[in-house]
SEKELO-846951 format. One record per residue (C-alpha): x negated, y, z; residue in three letters; residue number from 1. Coordinates in Angstrom, 2 decimals, padded with zeros to 5 digits, always signed. Layout:
ATOM       c1       c2       c3  residu  num
ATOM        X        Y        Z     ALA  NUM
...
This chain:
ATOM       c1       c2       c3  residu  num
ATOM  +012.62  -020.34  +103.41     MET    1
ATOM  +016.29  -019.96  +102.54     ALA    2
ATOM  +018.04  -022.14  +099.90     ALA    3
ATOM  +018.46  -020.26  +096.75     SER    4
ATOM  +022.27  -018.99  +095.65     THR    5
ATOM  +024.50  -019.47  +092.67     LEU    6
ATOM  +024.47  -015.82  +092.68     THR    7
ATOM  +020.78  -015.13  +092.35     GLU    8
ATOM  +020.50  -017.74  +089.82     VAL    9
ATOM  +023.36  -015.81  +087.80     ALA   10
ATOM  +021.58  -012.85  +088.40     ARG   11
ATOM  +017.97  -014.02  +086.93     LEU   12
ATOM  +019.90  -015.98  +084.00     ALA   13
ATOM  +021.91  -012.57  +083.03     GLY   14
ATOM  +025.24  -014.28  +083.51     VAL   15
ATOM  +028.11  -014.15  +085.53     SER   16
ATOM  +028.36  -016.59  +088.60     PRO   17
ATOM  +031.55  -017.97  +087.25     ALA   18
ATOM  +029.61  -018.89  +084.25     THR   19
ATOM  +026.71  -020.02  +086.16     ALA   20
ATOM  +028.97  -022.41  +088.34     SER   21
ATOM  +030.08  -023.80  +084.86     ARG   22
ATOM  +026.91  -025.35  +083.72     VAL   23
ATOM  +025.41  -026.41  +086.92     LEU   24
ATOM  +028.59  -027.92  +088.88     ASN   25
ATOM  +029.73  -029.91  +085.53     GLY   26
ATOM  +032.78  -027.81  +084.28     SER   27
ATOM  +034.68  -029.22  +081.25     ALA   28
ATOM  +034.42  -025.50  +080.26     ARG   29
ATOM  +030.74  -025.07  +078.79     LYS   30
ATOM  +029.16  -021.76  +077.56     PRO   31
ATOM  +027.28  -021.77  +074.62     GLY   32
ATOM  +024.10  -023.71  +074.44     LYS   33
ATOM  +021.39  -020.92  +074.78     ASP   34
ATOM  +023.47  -019.66  +077.89     ILE   35
ATOM  +023.33  -023.39  +079.77     ALA   36
ATOM  +019.77  -023.62  +078.92     GLU   37
ATOM  +019.15  -020.11  +080.39     ARG   38
ATOM  +020.85  -020.74  +083.38     VAL   39
ATOM  +019.40  -024.16  +084.19     ARG   40
ATOM  +015.83  -022.71  +083.60     GLN   41
ATOM  +016.96  -020.03  +086.28     ALA   42
ATOM  +017.96  -022.62  +088.70     ALA   43
ATOM  +014.80  -024.74  +088.11     GLU   44
ATOM  +012.65  -021.81  +088.70     SER   45
ATOM  +014.56  -020.74  +091.98     LEU   46
ATOM  +014.73  -024.57  +093.03     GLY   47
ATOM  +018.52  -024.55  +093.00     TYR   48
ATOM  +020.17  -027.40  +094.86     VAL   49
ATOM  +023.82  -027.78  +093.60     PRO   50
ATOM  +026.64  -027.69  +095.77     ASN   51
ATOM  +028.07  -031.49  +095.77     ALA   52
ATOM  +031.82  -030.21  +097.03     GLN   53
ATOM  +031.75  -027.57  +094.27     ALA   54
ATOM  +030.72  -030.25  +091.57     GLN   55
ATOM  +033.71  -032.23  +092.86     GLY   56
ATOM  +035.79  -029.20  +092.42     LEU   57
ATOM  +034.89  -028.75  +088.99     ALA   58
ATOM  +034.89  -032.11  +087.87     LYS   59
ATOM  +037.55  -033.48  +089.76     SER   60
ATOM  +035.65  -036.02  +091.43     SER   61
ATOM  +033.34  -036.02  +094.09     SER   62
ATOM  +031.46  -039.14  +093.11     GLY   63
ATOM  +032.19  -040.70  +096.55     LEU   64
ATOM  +033.45  -043.75  +097.47     ILE   65
ATOM  +034.62  -044.27  +101.55     GLY   66
ATOM  +033.96  -047.75  +102.76     LEU   67
ATOM  +035.61  -048.51  +106.24     ILE   68
ATOM  +034.41  -051.85  +108.22     VAL   69
ATOM  +034.59  -052.91  +111.68     HIS   70
ATOM  +030.73  -053.67  +112.37     ASP   71
ATOM  +028.33  -053.26  +109.37     ILE   72
ATOM  +025.90  -055.31  +111.52     ALA   73
ATOM  +028.17  -058.45  +111.14     ASP   74
ATOM  +026.91  -060.73  +108.05     PRO   75
ATOM  +030.77  -060.75  +106.70     TYR   76
ATOM  +031.05  -057.08  +106.56     PHE   77
ATOM  +027.96  -056.57  +105.20     SER   78
ATOM  +028.21  -059.00  +102.25     ALA   79
ATOM  +031.42  -057.15  +101.27     ILE   80
ATOM  +029.46  -053.81  +101.51     ALA   81
ATOM  +026.71  -054.96  +099.24     ARG   82
ATOM  +029.62  -055.80  +096.64     GLY   83
ATOM  +031.11  -052.32  +097.63     VAL   84
ATOM  +027.45  -051.00  +096.42     GLN   85
ATOM  +027.23  -053.08  +093.41     ALA   86
ATOM  +030.31  -051.68  +092.02     ALA   87
ATOM  +029.83  -048.13  +093.05     ALA   88
ATOM  +026.55  -048.13  +091.18     ARG   89
ATOM  +028.67  -049.40  +088.22     GLU   90
ATOM  +031.02  -046.15  +088.47     GLN   91
ATOM  +027.55  -044.05  +089.15     ARG   92
ATOM  +028.98  -043.38  +092.67     LYS   93
ATOM  +027.67  -043.40  +096.04     MET   94
ATOM  +028.85  -044.74  +098.93     VAL   95
ATOM  +029.73  -043.32  +102.60     LEU   96
ATOM  +030.08  -045.68  +105.58     LEU   97
ATOM  +032.01  -045.89  +108.78     ALA   98
ATOM  +032.07  -048.64  +111.26     THR   99
ATOM  +035.12  -048.77  +113.87     THR  100
ATOM  +035.01  -051.72  +115.85     GLY  101
ATOM  +038.01  -052.57  +114.35     GLY  102
ATOM  +040.22  -049.72  +116.04     ALA  103
ATOM  +042.71  -048.09  +113.98     PRO  104
ATOM  +042.70  -044.96  +115.58     ALA  105
ATOM  +038.92  -044.78  +114.77     GLU  106
ATOM  +039.81  -045.97  +110.79     GLU  107
ATOM  +042.34  -043.17  +110.77     ARG  108
ATOM  +039.53  -040.96  +111.87     GLU  109
ATOM  +037.36  -042.20  +109.24     ALA  110
ATOM  +039.80  -041.70  +106.49     VAL  111
ATOM  +040.35  -038.31  +107.66     ALA  112
ATOM  +036.73  -037.85  +107.30     ALA  113
ATOM  +036.49  -039.34  +104.03     PHE  114
ATOM  +039.67  -037.07  +102.51     ALA  115
ATOM  +037.82  -033.69  +104.11     ALA  116
ATOM  +035.13  -034.72  +101.78     ARG  117
ATOM  +037.06  -035.54  +098.83     ARG  118
ATOM  +036.02  -039.10  +098.42     ALA  119
ATOM  +037.69  -040.23  +095.19     ASP  120
ATOM  +038.71  -043.48  +096.97     SER  121
ATOM  +038.54  -045.73  +100.20     ILE  122
ATOM  +037.80  -049.16  +100.77     VAL  123
ATOM  +038.93  -050.72  +104.03     ILE  124
ATOM  +037.64  -054.23  +105.39     ALA  125
ATOM  +038.60  -055.65  +108.57     GLY  126
ATOM  +041.75  -057.55  +110.37     SER  127
ATOM  +044.83  -055.93  +110.71     ARG  128
ATOM  +046.67  -056.07  +114.30     SER  129
ATOM  +050.35  -056.24  +115.26     SER  130
ATOM  +049.56  -055.95  +118.83     ARG  131
ATOM  +051.77  -053.47  +121.38     ASP  132
ATOM  +048.66  -051.52  +122.17     GLU  133
ATOM  +047.71  -050.81  +118.29     ASP  134
ATOM  +051.47  -049.59  +117.04     ARG  135
ATOM  +050.82  -045.96  +117.50     GLU  136
ATOM  +047.54  -045.59  +116.14     ASP  137
ATOM  +048.52  -048.18  +113.34     ASN  138
ATOM  +051.59  -045.40  +112.56     ALA  139
ATOM  +048.87  -042.43  +112.49     GLU  140
ATOM  +046.69  -044.49  +110.40     LEU  141
ATOM  +049.32  -045.49  +107.92     ALA  142
ATOM  +050.33  -041.86  +107.96     ALA  143
ATOM  +047.02  -040.55  +107.24     GLU  144
ATOM  +046.51  -043.19  +104.14     LEU  145
ATOM  +049.97  -042.33  +102.94     ASP  146
ATOM  +048.84  -038.64  +102.58     ARG  147
ATOM  +045.47  -039.38  +100.98     TYR  148
ATOM  +047.16  -041.18  +098.28     CYS  149
ATOM  +049.31  -038.40  +097.60     ARG  150
ATOM  +047.07  -036.18  +097.26     ASN  151
ATOM  +045.41  -038.64  +094.16     GLY  152
ATOM  +043.25  -040.64  +096.67     GLY  153
ATOM  +042.87  -044.47  +096.01     ARG  154
ATOM  +042.77  -047.09  +098.68     VAL  155
ATOM  +042.14  -050.69  +098.48     ALA  156
ATOM  +042.25  -052.97  +101.60     VAL  157
ATOM  +040.90  -056.40  +102.19     VAL  158
ATOM  +043.16  -059.05  +103.63     GLY  159
ATOM  +046.51  -057.68  +104.80     HIS  160
ATOM  +048.21  -054.18  +103.83     PRO  161
ATOM  +047.80  -051.38  +106.62     VAL  162
ATOM  +050.91  -051.80  +109.09     VAL  163
ATOM  +053.52  -049.46  +108.10     GLY  164
ATOM  +051.34  -047.97  +104.91     ALA  165
ATOM  +053.85  -046.86  +102.36     ALA  166
ATOM  +051.99  -045.24  +099.60     ALA  167
ATOM  +053.58  -046.05  +095.94     PRO  168
ATOM  +050.70  -045.24  +094.10     GLU  169
ATOM  +046.85  -045.45  +094.44     GLY  170
ATOM  +047.33  -048.35  +096.95     TYR  171
ATOM  +045.92  -051.45  +096.57     HIS  172
ATOM  +045.57  -054.90  +098.55     VAL  173
ATOM  +042.73  -057.44  +097.95     ILE  174
ATOM  +044.72  -061.00  +099.19     ALA  175
ATOM  +042.53  -063.30  +100.67     VAL  176
ATOM  +044.14  -066.89  +101.32     PRO  177
ATOM  +042.66  -067.48  +104.88     ASN  178
ATOM  +046.24  -069.66  +105.77     GLN  179
ATOM  +046.00  -071.96  +102.62     ASP  180
ATOM  +042.03  -072.81  +103.23     LEU  181
ATOM  +042.37  -073.08  +106.56     ALA  182
ATOM  +044.85  -075.75  +105.99     GLY  183
ATOM  +042.42  -077.11  +103.41     ASP  184
ATOM  +039.79  -077.34  +105.85     LEU  185
ATOM  +042.33  -078.79  +108.73     ALA  186
ATOM  +043.12  -081.77  +106.11     ALA  187
ATOM  +039.41  -082.61  +105.14     GLN  188
ATOM  +038.39  -082.79  +108.73     LEU  189
ATOM  +041.27  -084.78  +109.97     ALA  190
ATOM  +040.52  -087.69  +107.20     ALA  191
ATOM  +036.97  -088.34  +108.82     GLY  192
ATOM  +037.72  -087.76  +112.54     PHE  193
ATOM  +039.74  -089.42  +115.19     GLY  194
ATOM  +039.40  -087.14  +118.27     GLY  195
ATOM  +040.95  -083.76  +119.42     ASP  196
ATOM  +041.00  -080.39  +118.04     PHE  197
ATOM  +040.36  -077.21  +119.55     VAL  198
ATOM  +040.55  -073.75  +117.65     ILE  199
ATOM  +038.47  -070.80  +119.01     ILE  200
ATOM  +040.83  -067.89  +117.73     GLY  201
ATOM  +040.74  -064.48  +118.18     GLY  202
ATOM  +043.67  -061.94  +120.10     PRO  203
ATOM  +046.81  -063.07  +119.60     GLU  204
ATOM  +048.31  -060.61  +116.91     GLY  205
ATOM  +044.87  -060.06  +114.87     LEU  206
ATOM  +046.49  -061.56  +111.11     TYR  207
ATOM  +043.12  -062.72  +109.91     THR  208
ATOM  +042.69  -064.80  +112.77     SER  209
ATOM  +046.83  -065.63  +113.32     ASP  210
ATOM  +046.65  -066.85  +109.58     ASP  211
ATOM  +043.69  -069.11  +109.74     ARG  212
ATOM  +044.92  -070.73  +112.73     ILE  213
ATOM  +048.50  -071.33  +111.56     ARG  214
ATOM  +046.75  -072.69  +108.24     GLY  215
ATOM  +044.49  -075.14  +110.36     PHE  216
ATOM  +047.67  -076.25  +112.52     GLN  217
ATOM  +049.84  -077.01  +109.23     GLU  218
ATOM  +046.85  -079.02  +107.90     GLY  219
ATOM  +046.50  -080.98  +110.94     LEU  220
ATOM  +050.59  -081.58  +110.94     ALA  221
ATOM  +050.34  -082.76  +107.28     LYS  222
ATOM  +047.34  -085.11  +108.14     ALA  223
ATOM  +049.58  -086.76  +110.86     GLY  224
ATOM  +047.39  -085.21  +113.91     GLN  225
ATOM  +048.81  -083.70  +116.99     ALA  226
ATOM  +048.54  -079.92  +117.40     PRO  227
ATOM  +044.88  -078.24  +118.29     ALA  228
ATOM  +044.77  -076.42  +121.59     GLU  229
ATOM  +043.86  -072.86  +120.70     VAL  230
ATOM  +041.22  -070.81  +122.84     VAL  231
ATOM  +041.94  -067.03  +122.30     ARG  232
ATOM  +038.97  -064.97  +122.83     THR  233
ATOM  +037.11  -061.77  +121.33     SER  234
ATOM  +036.71  -062.11  +117.69     PHE  235
ATOM  +032.82  -061.93  +117.66     ASN  236
ATOM  +029.80  -063.94  +118.31     ARG  237
ATOM  +030.06  -062.89  +122.31     SER  238
ATOM  +033.92  -064.72  +122.09     GLY  239
ATOM  +032.82  -067.83  +120.53     GLY  240
ATOM  +029.70  -068.27  +122.95     TYR  241
ATOM  +032.32  -067.63  +126.30     GLU  242
ATOM  +034.75  -070.24  +124.69     ALA  243
ATOM  +031.78  -072.44  +124.05     GLY  244
ATOM  +031.11  -072.58  +127.50     LEU  245
ATOM  +034.17  -073.63  +128.59     LYS  246
ATOM  +034.18  -076.18  +126.04     LEU  247
ATOM  +030.86  -077.27  +127.23     ALA  248
ATOM  +031.91  -077.79  +131.01     ALA  249
ATOM  +035.17  -080.02  +129.33     ARG  250
ATOM  +032.90  -082.19  +127.50     ILE  251
ATOM  +030.56  -082.76  +130.10     LYS  252
ATOM  +033.34  -083.18  +132.83     SER  253
ATOM  +034.54  -086.21  +130.48     ALA  254
ATOM  +031.11  -087.25  +130.40     ARG  255
ATOM  +030.64  -087.48  +134.01     GLU  256
ATOM  +034.25  -088.94  +134.55     GLY  257
ATOM  +033.37  -091.62  +132.43     GLY  258
ATOM  +036.16  -090.73  +129.90     ARG  259
ATOM  +033.96  -090.55  +126.82     GLU  260
ATOM  +034.12  -093.04  +124.49     ALA  261
ATOM  +031.52  -093.62  +121.56     ALA  262
ATOM  +030.89  -090.66  +119.60     GLY  263
ATOM  +032.03  -087.27  +119.46     PRO  264
ATOM  +035.40  -086.92  +120.53     LYS  265
ATOM  +036.14  -082.97  +120.17     LEU  266
ATOM  +036.04  -081.22  +116.80     CYS  267
ATOM  +036.19  -077.48  +117.27     ILE  268
ATOM  +037.27  -074.80  +114.73     PHE  269
ATOM  +036.12  -071.43  +115.28     ALA  270
ATOM  +038.01  -068.98  +112.92     VAL  271
ATOM  +035.04  -067.23  +111.82     ASN  272
ATOM  +031.10  -068.18  +111.16     ASP  273
ATOM  +029.90  -065.56  +113.72     VAL  274
ATOM  +032.12  -067.26  +116.51     MET  275
ATOM  +031.28  -070.69  +115.76     ALA  276
ATOM  +027.55  -069.43  +116.06     ILE  277
ATOM  +028.24  -068.28  +119.56     GLY  278
ATOM  +030.02  -071.45  +120.46     ALA  279
ATOM  +026.93  -073.93  +119.10     SER  280
ATOM  +025.10  -072.07  +121.09     ALA  281
ATOM  +026.98  -072.26  +124.36     ALA  282
ATOM  +026.88  -075.96  +123.60     LEU  283
ATOM  +023.29  -075.79  +123.31     ARG  284
ATOM  +022.47  -073.97  +126.12     ALA  285
ATOM  +024.76  -076.79  +128.18     GLU  286
ATOM  +022.47  -079.38  +126.94     GLY  287
ATOM  +024.81  -080.90  +124.33     LEU  288
ATOM  +024.06  -081.12  +120.85     ARG  289
ATOM  +025.91  -081.04  +117.68     ILE  290
ATOM  +027.38  -083.16  +115.93     PRO  291
ATOM  +026.30  -086.21  +118.63     ARG  292
ATOM  +028.55  -084.34  +121.86     ASP  293
ATOM  +030.98  -082.40  +119.55     ALA  294
ATOM  +031.85  -081.49  +115.49     THR  295
ATOM  +032.20  -077.77  +114.87     ILE  296
ATOM  +033.21  -075.55  +111.51     ALA  297
ATOM  +033.54  -072.11  +110.94     GLY  298
ATOM  +035.03  -069.86  +107.85     PHE  299
ATOM  +033.37  -067.45  +105.62     ASP  300
ATOM  +030.15  -069.03  +104.69     ASP  301
ATOM  +028.01  -065.97  +105.80     ILE  302
ATOM  +024.46  -065.84  +104.81     GLU  303
ATOM  +023.23  -066.13  +108.15     THR  304
ATOM  +024.42  -069.84  +107.69     LEU  305
ATOM  +021.32  -070.33  +105.57     ARG  306
ATOM  +018.99  -070.63  +108.71     ASP  307
ATOM  +021.37  -072.12  +111.10     PHE  308
ATOM  +020.97  -075.80  +112.11     ARG  309
ATOM  +022.64  -078.13  +112.12     PRO  310
ATOM  +024.15  -076.79  +108.91     ALA  311
ATOM  +027.57  -075.62  +109.65     LEU  312
ATOM  +030.64  -076.85  +107.63     SER  313
ATOM  +033.07  -073.66  +106.82     THR  314
ATOM  +035.27  -072.48  +104.32     VAL  315
ATOM  +033.32  -070.34  +101.47     ARG  316
ATOM  +034.96  -066.95  +100.80     LEU  317
ATOM  +033.00  -064.87  +097.80     PRO  318
ATOM  +032.13  -061.89  +100.04     LEU  319
ATOM  +030.34  -059.95  +097.53     GLU  320
ATOM  +032.66  -060.49  +094.93     GLU  321
ATOM  +035.59  -059.24  +097.16     ILE  322
ATOM  +033.65  -055.82  +097.63     GLY  323
ATOM  +033.31  -055.73  +094.13     ARG  324
ATOM  +037.21  -056.19  +093.53     LEU  325
ATOM  +038.16  -053.76  +096.13     ALA  326
ATOM  +035.83  -051.09  +094.68     THR  327
ATOM  +036.92  -051.60  +091.13     ARG  328
ATOM  +040.85  -051.98  +091.55     ALA  329
ATOM  +040.77  -048.18  +093.14     THR  330
ATOM  +038.89  -047.26  +089.58     ALA  331
ATOM  +041.89  -048.51  +088.01     ARG  332
ATOM  +045.43  -046.32  +087.64     PRO  333
ATOM  +047.30  -049.62  +088.21     SER  334
ATOM  +050.18  -049.98  +091.20     ARG  335
ATOM  +049.72  -053.03  +093.63     SER  336
ATOM  +052.32  -055.59  +093.08     SER  337
ATOM  +054.34  -057.29  +095.65     GLY  338
ATOM  +052.64  -060.05  +096.56     ASP  339
ATOM  +049.10  -058.11  +096.81     GLY  340
ATOM  +047.51  -058.59  +093.66     GLU  341
ATOM  +046.72  -056.73  +091.12     GLU  342
ATOM  +047.57  -056.46  +087.31     ASP  343
ATOM  +045.12  -058.13  +085.65     GLY  344
ATOM  +042.84  -059.35  +088.62     GLN  345
ATOM  +041.63  -062.46  +089.17     GLN  346
ATOM  +043.02  -063.90  +092.76     PRO  347
ATOM  +040.38  -064.37  +095.57     VAL  348
ATOM  +039.65  -068.16  +095.98     THR  349
ATOM  +037.61  -070.20  +098.23     GLY  350
ATOM  +036.39  -073.54  +098.96     GLU  351
ATOM  +035.81  -075.75  +101.74     VAL  352
ATOM  +032.13  -076.92  +102.43     THR  353
ATOM  +031.64  -079.65  +104.88     LEU  354
ATOM  +027.93  -079.93  +106.21     ARG  355
ATOM  +026.18  -081.62  +109.15     ARG  356
ATOM  +028.11  -079.90  +111.57     SER  357
ATOM  +030.97  -082.29  +111.30     THR  358
ATOM  +029.55  -085.20  +110.51     GLU  359
ATOM  +030.80  -088.13  +112.86     ALA  360
ATOM  +028.21  -089.72  +114.87     VAL  361
ATOM  +028.68  -093.30  +116.56     ALA  362
């Protein structure tokens, strides 16, 4: 059965299509009460379903928020998504989701799709990249966002600004103190550990990873420790697992060569929790135990860690609150300040949480 049309509703109610549209699509121009009631009864009797795009035009708001993440299966992004959804409900809006794998070209496509659907705002969560291979795609993403903002859209980006974006209005950055928090973690680990440090990081040029690596190295330096070796790999669990296999081979080689002293002599810092989980799994697969044979820490404090054993030391970020902050920022007409903080907005904070995985065992 074909869907009823607005013209059919107008004919049954005895009004013009324009009048029926003003009643059903939420226009600020309202006809008389009797006429409005007649139109609504006609629509109900015909089973008419209002056109969401037409309602958006009438109200100057689609009631939609676009959310762009790298991977919704990653607990980091799913937690932020919950915060975005909670804030969207407060605003009586719906969330459209796009996952991109972290590629700026796919993020540009998602922004264009949300703009075409007249999304009121867009939230982007995911690390920015300054790698040469992303330069052209970064420029196209920035241009798409600038065009969206010039047409009245509002954008919130978690972490770092989109490379090259220059929209003067409606552009917000929810800054996360990754570097400072990684430095705090290094300082606390160095206070109770006398062995070597290794960092499992993402590809060079990935801002979030680079910030955390830089901060951790600074924290070690302040504690009088030598710089950590950096192992570069994919910014995900698989990358952590691959790096963990290499480190396991090193630990076993030292043991077989009689170079292993009492207690763990390697402290591993993975720049996110899913990489730490992957590295831990690799160590276990090679017959090594944490924290007996090596200690390990992550970053983010994702929900998955509740069931992870031994309990993983990490830096706790308020991930759901970050999602709420980003969504609420786009509902305000304020401009982003030069340091990425919004007027009247509380800055994002985090805290080091040391657990069983970094306990030195004699």
